C-alpha positions as CSV (number, residue, x, y, z in Angstrom):
1,M,102.8,111.8,102.4
2,N,104.0,112.3,98.8
3,I,101.3,111.5,96.2
4,Q,102.3,111.2,92.6
5,I,99.6,110.6,89.9
6,T,100.6,109.4,86.4
7,S,98.2,109.1,83.5
8,R,99.3,107.0,80.5
9,K,98.2,108.1,77.0
10,F,95.7,110.6,78.3
11,R,95.5,113.8,80.5
12,A,93.7,113.3,83.8
13,K,91.3,116.0,84.8
14,D,91.9,118.0,87.9
15,S,88.6,116.7,89.4
16,L,89.9,113.1,89.0
17,K,93.2,114.1,90.6
18,D,91.4,115.7,93.5
19,F,89.3,112.6,94.0
20,I,92.4,110.3,94.0
21,E,94.1,112.5,96.5
22,A,91.1,112.5,98.8
23,E,90.8,108.7,98.6
24,I,94.6,108.2,99.3
25,K,94.6,110.7,102.2
26,S,91.8,108.6,103.8
27,L,94.3,105.8,104.2
28,A,96.2,107.9,106.8
29,K,93.8,106.7,109.5
30,Y,95.1,103.1,109.0
31,N,98.8,104.0,109.0
32,D,100.5,107.4,109.7
33,D,103.8,106.2,108.3
34,I,102.9,106.3,104.6
35,V,105.9,107.8,102.8
36,D,105.1,107.7,99.1
37,V,102.1,106.9,97.0
38,N,102.3,106.3,93.2
39,V,99.0,106.1,91.2
40,V,99.2,105.0,87.6
41,L,96.0,105.4,85.5
42,S,95.7,103.7,82.1
43,F,93.3,102.4,79.5
44,T,93.6,98.6,79.1
45,H,91.3,98.4,76.1
46,V,90.4,101.6,74.3
47,K,87.4,99.9,72.5
48,D,85.9,98.3,75.7
49,S,87.0,101.4,77.8
50,I,88.4,99.3,80.6
51,K,90.2,101.7,82.9
52,T,93.0,100.5,85.2
53,A,94.4,102.1,88.3
54,E,97.6,100.8,89.9
55,V,98.4,102.1,93.4
56,V,101.7,101.6,95.0
57,I,102.2,102.6,98.6
58,Q,105.5,102.7,100.5
59,I,105.7,102.5,104.2
60,P,108.8,101.9,106.2
61,G,109.8,98.3,105.6
62,K,107.0,97.4,103.1
63,T,105.6,98.2,99.7
64,I,102.0,97.5,99.0
65,S,100.9,97.3,95.3
66,V,97.3,96.9,94.1
67,E,95.9,97.0,90.6
68,E,92.2,97.4,89.9
69,S,90.2,97.6,86.6
70,S,86.6,98.7,85.9
71,D,84.6,100.9,83.5
72,E,85.4,104.1,85.4
73,F,88.6,105.4,87.1
74,E,86.7,106.4,90.2
75,K,85.5,102.8,90.7
76,S,89.0,101.4,90.1
77,I,90.5,103.9,92.7
78,V,87.8,103.1,95.3
79,N,88.4,99.3,94.9
80,A,92.1,99.7,95.1
81,V,92.0,101.9,98.2
82,E,89.7,99.4,99.9
83,K,92.2,96.6,99.2
84,I,95.0,98.7,100.5
85,A,93.0,99.5,103.6
86,V,92.6,95.8,104.3
87,Q,96.3,95.3,104.0
88,L,97.2,98.3,106.2
89,K,94.8,97.0,108.9
90,K,96.5,93.6,108.8
91,I,99.9,95.2,109.1
92,K,98.7,97.3,112.1
93,T,97.1,94.2,113.7
94,K,100.4,92.3,113.4
95,R,102.4,95.3,114.8
96,I,100.1,95.5,117.8
97,A,100.3,91.7,118.4
98,K,104.1,91.9,118.3
99,K,104.1,94.7,120.9
100,K,101.8,92.7,123.2
101,V,104.1,89.7,123.0
102,A,107.2,91.8,123.5
103,A,105.8,93.8,126.5
104,P,105.5,90.8,129.0
105,E,109.1,89.7,128.2
106,K,110.4,93.1,129.3
107,N,108.4,92.9,132.5
108,D,109.8,89.5,133.3
109,Q,113.4,90.9,133.1
110,D,112.8,93.6,135.7
């Protein structure tokens, strides 16, 4: 899994980068085929200090993109990872359902 973290108009601290990597690596339990992860951190409003995290995950055949905003980057990342986890679970459920449908057809041909 290749994780790339980009911070726009500021320099992200190492502790924030480590937090992001830990959260992203927790998604591996939902899908082992994650190829690339791009995380973009930015300030939406400097005055109100709204922090936005955009997470783009690429798995074979699909790209999942989520954007979350809050008053802290950690909250934005956690919320984005939760949304991606839901999508990855849905993809896994669909894949399992397709295998179950395909398996009886193979047995009928024997």
